[in-house]
TIPADREN-635130 format. One line per 4 residues: their letters; for each residue z, x negated, y of N, C-alpha, C, O. Coordinates in steps of 0.02 Angstrom, whole numbers, plus 32768, in hexadecimal, padded with zeros to 4 digits. Each point is the difference from the previous one (the first is absolute). Example, Ala and Ser with C-alpha at 12.3 -4.5 7.8 and 13.67 -1.06 7.14 Angstrom:
! TIPADREN-635130
as = 8186,7D6C,7EE4,8000,802D,803B,8000,7FD3,803C,8021,7FCC,7FFF ~ 7FBB,8046,8036,8003,7FD6,803B,8025,8027,8037,8008,7FE7,8037
This chain:
! TIPADREN-635130
mriw = 337F,9604,BEF8,7FBF,8018,8031,7FE7,7FFD,8031,8028,8011,802B ~ 7F81,7FD7,7FFB,800D,8003,8026,7F96,8000,8018,7FD4,7FE4,7FE0 ~ 8027,8040,8057,7FC6,8001,802B,7FEA,8002,805A,7FFD,8025,8031 ~ 7FF7,7F97,7FB6,8009,7FCB,8024,7FA4,8043,8044,7FD1,8025,7FF4
diep = 8055,7FB9,804C,7FF2,8010,802F,7FCB,7FD5,8027,7FEB,800D,8038 ~ 8000,7FBA,7F9E,7FCF,7FD0,801C,7FB8,7FE7,7FDB,7FEE,7FF5,7FC7 ~ 7FF9,800B,806E,7FC2,801D,7FD2,7FE5,7FD4,7FBA,8028,7FD2,7FFC ~ 7FB9,8029,7FE1,8003,8000,7FBC,7FDC,7FAB,7FF7,8016,7FD1,7FDF
irlc = 7FA9,8033,8051,7FE8,7FB9,8001,8059,7FD0,802A,7FF3,7FC4,8001 ~ 8037,8043,800F,803D,7FCE,8024,8034,8000,7FA7,8035,7FE4,7FF2 ~ 7F9C,8047,7FE3,8045,7FF5,7FAB,7FD9,7FD3,7FCE,7FC5,800B,7FF7 ~ 805D,7FBF,7FE7,800E,7FE0,7FED,7FDD,8027,7FCB,7FF1,803B,8006
rvhl = 7FFF,7F91,7FB4,7FF1,8050,7FA5,802C,7FFC,8004,800D,7FFD,803D ~ 8022,8000,7FA3,8048,8008,7FF5,800D,803C,8010,8007,8032,7FDC ~ 7FFE,7FC2,808B,8001,8052,801C,7FEB,803C,7FF3,8014,8038,7FF0 ~ 7F9F,7F99,8025,7FCB,8039,7FE4,7FF7,8021,7FDF,7FE1,8033,8011
lgeh = 8039,7FC3,7FA0,7FF1,8013,7FB6,8057,8037,8004,8005,803D,7FF7 ~ 802B,7F98,8018,803D,8011,7FFC,800F,804E,803A,8017,8038,7FF7 ~ 7FD0,7FA8,803B,7FE9,8065,8006,7FDF,802B,8006,8010,803A,800E ~ 7FBF,7FB3,7FE7,7FC3,8032,7FB2,8024,8004,7FDC,8021,8027,8022
relh = 7FFE,7FD4,7FAD,8026,800B,7FD2,8047,8040,802A,8015,8039,7FF7 ~ 7FF2,7FA3,8025,8053,8037,801E,7FDC,8037,802F,801E,8034,800C ~ 7F98,7FBE,8010,7FF5,8052,8014,7FFF,8024,7FC7,801C,8037,8003 ~ 7FC9,7FB7,7FC5,7FD1,803E,7FD9,8049,802B,7FCE,8001,8038,7FE6
glwn = 803C,7F8C,801E,802D,8015,7FE7,801D,8035,8030,8014,8034,7FE6 ~ 7FF5,7FC1,807E,801D,8037,8018,7FD4,8030,801F,800B,8024,8030 ~ 7FB6,7FD6,7FA6,7FD6,804D,802A,8003,8023,7FA0,7FD5,802A,7FF3 ~ 8054,7FC6,7FDC,7FEF,8018,7FBD,804F,8023,7FF9,8017,8026,7FD5
iltl = 800D,7FB4,8071,8043,801D,7FF6,8003,8048,803F,8028,802E,800B ~ 7F95,7FBC,8014,7FF6,804C,802E,7FEF,8027,7FE5,801E,8032,7FED ~ 7FB2,7FC0,800A,7FD7,8033,7FE3,800E,8015,7FD7,7FFA,803D,8004 ~ 8026,7FA8,7FAE,8005,800E,7FB7,8055,8018,8008,801A,8003,7FC8
dkag = 8019,800F,8072,8044,8004,7FFF,8018,7FE1,8003,8032,800D,8022 ~ 7FCB,7FB0,7FC2,801A,7FE6,7FCF,804F,7FE6,802C,7FFF,7FF0,803C ~ 8043,800F,7F98,8036,8014,8025,800A,7F91,8000,8025,7FE5,8028 ~ 7FB3,7FF3,7FA7,8025,7FC1,8010,7FE0,7FCC,8071,7FCC,8005,8021
yagh = 8064,7FDF,7FEA,7FFA,7FF1,804D,7FED,8032,802C,7FD6,7FF5,802C ~ 8051,805D,7FC9,7FD7,8025,8034,8025,8014,802D,7FEF,802B,8029 ~ 8069,7FA9,7FD4,8032,7FFA,802C,7FE1,7FCB,8037,8005,800B,803C ~ 7FD6,7FB3,7FA3,7FE9,7FC2,8014,7FD2,8013,8041,7FD3,8027,800F
petk = 8059,7F9E,8010,7FE5,801A,8070,7FB6,8003,800E,7FE2,8016,8032 ~ 8003,7FCA,7F8C,7FB3,7FF9,8017,7FE8,802C,7FC6,7FC4,800B,8008 ~ 8053,8013,7FC1,7FF5,8041,8003,7FF2,8042,803B,7FD2,8025,8014 ~ 806E,7FCF,7FF6,801B,802D,801A,7FB3,8015,8046,7FD9,802C,8012
rwrg = 8041,7F7F,7FFF,7FA1,8009,8047,7FE0,8001,800A,7FF0,7FFC,803B ~ 7FDA,800D,7F85,7FC6,801D,7FF7,800B,8064,7FF0,7FD4,802B,7FF7 ~ 8062,7FD9,800B,7FEB,8056,7FCF,7FD6,8012,8047,8003,7FE2,8036 ~ 7FCE,8066,7FB4,7FE9,801A,8032,7FE2,7FCE,8023,8004,8005,803D
klaa = 7FD2,7FB6,7FA2,7FD3,7FEF,8025,7FD0,7FC6,7FB8,7FEF,7FC8,8011 ~ 8004,804F,7FAD,7FF3,7FFA,7FEA,7F96,7FF2,801A,7FCE,7FEA,7FE3 ~ 8039,8026,8041,7F9D,8000,8023,7FF8,7F95,8014,7FDB,7FD4,7FE9 ~ 8059,802E,8047,800F,7FD1,8006,8008,7FB4,7FDC,7FE8,7FCA,8012
lhlr = 8041,8044,7FB8,8025,7FF0,7FB0,7FB8,7FE8,7FE3,7FFB,7FC4,7FF3 ~ 7FD3,8062,8002,7FB1,7FFD,7FFA,7FDF,7FEB,802E,7FE0,7FD2,7FE7 ~ 8012,8032,804C,7FE5,7FC7,801E,8010,7FBE,7FEC,7FDC,7FD8,7FE1 ~ 8080,801C,8043,8004,7FD8,7FD4,7FFE,7FC7,7FB9,8000,7FC3,7FFA
heal = 8000,807A,7FD4,7FEB,7FE2,7FBF,7F9D,7FDE,800E,7FF1,7FD0,7FDC ~ 7FED,803F,8042,7FC3,8013,8012,7FEA,7FBD,8020,7FCB,7FE1,7FFA ~ 8074,800E,8032,7FF1,7FAE,802E,8003,7FBE,7FD1,7FDD,7FCD,7FFE ~ 807C,8055,7FC5,8001,7FDA,7FE1,7FC1,7FCB,7FD8,7FF4,7FC4,8000
vqem = 7FE5,8087,7FD8,7FCD,7FF4,7FC4,7FC1,7FE3,804F,7FCD,7FE0,7FF3 ~ 8043,8032,8052,7FCA,7FCF,8007,7FE1,7FC8,8001,7FC6,7FEB,8005 ~ 807D,7FFF,7FF3,8033,7FC1,8027,7FEC,7FCE,7F8E,7FE9,7FC9,7FF0 ~ 8032,8075,7FE4,8001,7FBD,7FD9,7FC0,7FFB,7FE8,7FEC,7FD9,7FD4
tkrg = 7FE9,805D,8055,7FAC,800D,7FE5,7FEA,7FB2,8006,7FEA,7FDE,7FD3 ~ 801E,8014,805E,8002,7FE5,8017,800B,7FB1,7FD9,7FD6,7FD5,7FF5 ~ 8049,802B,8004,802A,7FC2,7FE2,7FEC,8009,7FDC,8018,8037,7FF0 ~ 7FD1,7FC0,7FF7,7FC6,8026,7F93,802C,8030,7FD6,7FF9,8000,7FC3
ydhr = 8024,801B,8051,802C,8010,7FD3,7FF7,8063,7FDF,8008,802E,8029 ~ 7FE4,7FE6,7F7C,7FD7,8022,8012,8041,8053,7FE9,8022,8010,7FCF ~ 7FC9,8019,808D,8031,8025,7FF7,7FEB,8046,7FD0,7FC5,8013,8005 ~ 805E,800A,7FD7,8013,8031,7FD7,801C,8035,7FE5,7FFA,8020,7FCC
spld = 8040,7FE1,808D,8023,8038,7FE8,7FFE,8023,803C,8031,7FF9,8025 ~ 7F97,8036,7FF1,7FFA,802D,804E,805C,8028,8000,802A,8004,7FD4 ~ 7FD4,800B,805A,803B,803F,7FFC,7FDC,8055,8022,8001,7FFB,803D ~ 7FEF,802B,7FB8,7FE2,8046,7FEC,8011,800F,8060,8032,8003,8023
pvla = 7F7C,8004,7FEA,8013,7FFD,805C,801B,8050,801A,8011,8013,8038 ~ 7FE9,801D,7F73,7FFC,804E,8017,8059,800D,7FFE,8019,8037,7FF8 ~ 8006,7F94,800E,8045,7FEE,7FF2,8011,7FCC,8048,802C,7FD6,7FF9 ~ 7FC7,802C,8020,800E,7FD5,803D,7FEB,802B,804D,7FCF,8003,8025
tgse = 8086,8020,7FD6,8007,8041,8030,8038,7FDE,802D,8027,7FD2,7FF1 ~ 7FD3,804E,8047,8036,7FFD,802D,7FDC,7FCD,803A,7FC8,800B,8018 ~ 8069,7FB5,7FFB,7FFA,7FE5,8048,7FBD,7FE4,7FF3,7FDB,8015,7FD3 ~ 8013,7FB2,805D,7FD0,7FCD,7FC3,8018,7FE5,804E,7FCA,8006,801F
rqee = 805C,7FE7,8007,8028,7FD4,8006,803B,7FED,8008,8025,802C,8017 ~ 7FFE,7F8D,7FD9,8045,7FEE,7FF2,8029,7FE3,8041,7FE2,7FDA,8026 ~ 8041,802F,7FE0,8026,800B,804C,803E,7FD9,7FE7,8021,7FDC,8026 ~ 7FED,802B,7F9A,8052,7FFA,7FF8,8012,7FBE,7FCA,7FD7,7FF4,7FD3
fvdp = 8052,7FF0,8032,8002,7FA2,7FF6,8040,7FFD,7FD4,8032,8014,801E ~ 7FD8,7FD9,7FA7,8042,7FE7,7FE0,8013,7FDD,8040,802C,8016,8025 ~ 7FA1,7F9A,7FED,8002,7FD4,8014,7FD2,7FF5,8052,7FC4,7FF3,8007 ~ 8057,8012,8015,7FBF,7FFF,8044,7FCC,7FBD,7FE3,8011,7FD6,7FD6
rdaq = 7FB6,802C,8048,7FB1,7FEA,7FEA,802B,7FA1,8014,7FF8,7FCE,7FDE ~ 8036,8038,8068,7FF6,7FA3,7FF4,8043,7FFA,7FCC,8010,7FC4,8001 ~ 8010,8056,7FE0,802B,7FF3,7FEC,7FE7,8011,7FA0,8027,8000,7FD1 ~ 7F98,800A,802C,7FE6,7FFE,7FB7,7FE4,7FB9,802E,8032,7FDE,7FF9
lril = 7FAF,8006,8022,7FD4,7FCD,8017,8032,7FC2,7FF4,7FF3,7FD3,7FD8 ~ 804D,802F,8052,8041,7FC9,7FC8,800F,8011,7FC1,801B,7FD4,7FDF ~ 7FDC,8058,800A,8017,801A,7FBD,7FC7,7FCB,7FE2,800B,7FD0,7FDC ~ 7FBC,8044,803B,7FCE,7FBD,7FB7,7FFE,7FBE,8027,7FED,7FD2,7FDC
tekp = 8022,801C,8068,8005,7FB1,800E,8027,8001,7FCE,7FE2,8031,7FE7 ~ 8043,7FC6,7FF6,8048,7FF1,7FF5,8005,7FFF,7FAB,8024,7FE9,7FD4 ~ 7FB2,8031,8030,7FED,8016,7F91,7FDE,7FC2,7FED,7FC9,800C,801A ~ 802D,7FAB,7FC4,7FEA,7FD6,7FE8,7FBD,8015,7FE4,7FFD,7FF7,7FC3
cpcl = 7FD2,8020,8055,7FAC,8013,8006,7FE4,8008,802D,8012,8019,8036 ~ 7FA1,7FC5,7FAF,7FCD,8002,802E,7FF8,8046,801F,7FC6,8012,8003 ~ 806A,801E,8016,7FD3,8031,8025,7FDF,7FDE,803B,801F,7FD0,8018 ~ 7F9D,8045,8008,7FE0,800B,8040,8032,8019,8046,7FEA,8029,8029
lspp = 8034,7FCA,7FDB,8020,801A,804F,7FC4,7FE8,803D,7FFE,8028,8030 ~ 7FE5,7FB6,7FD4,7FCB,8027,8021,7FC3,7FDD,7FF5,7FF9,7FC6,8013 ~ 7FD1,8061,7FC8,7FCB,801F,7FE4,7FCC,7FCB,800A,7FEE,7FFE,803B ~ 7FF3,7FD4,7F9E,7FCE,7FD3,800A,7FCD,8011,8036,7FE3,8036,8002
egse = 8014,7F9E,8024,7FDC,801C,802A,7FA4,8012,7FFB,7FD5,7FDC,7FE6 ~ 801F,8064,803B,7FDC,8009,800D,7FF8,8064,7FAF,7FD0,8022,7FED ~ 8054,7FDF,800B,8025,803A,7FD6,8007,8048,801C,8012,7FFC,803B ~ 7FE9,8033,7FB7,8013,802F,8011,805A,8016,7FE6,801E,7FF6,7FCB
tr = 7FF4,8027,806F,8046,8005,7FE9,8002,8069,7FFA,7FE0,8026,8024 ~ 8044,7FE8,7FB0,8008,8057,7FF6,803B,800D,8017,8014,803A,8000
């Protein structure tokens, strides 16, 4: 399970869609008090930060929409409580960039010229 702390525009299709899927799983663990992965470091860092997780979801959805995906799985904004900022990391951002660089995928570690980063 991983929620990246990298701008969605920099993620390849596989990592963008994979994170979106995992974010929904994490959201269900946290909002429905599910036991699966409750002790995972990624789960622990989002406790009390559902507002930040919701914002991350919206950033992913915005990028997915730009790429032509039809998003049909909104999160309930009423459940988006707690902090709107995520400042805890399983891996620091520079380590996450390194991890992505080492993967055999076309992640855009430098956004295309003229693109906005979020």
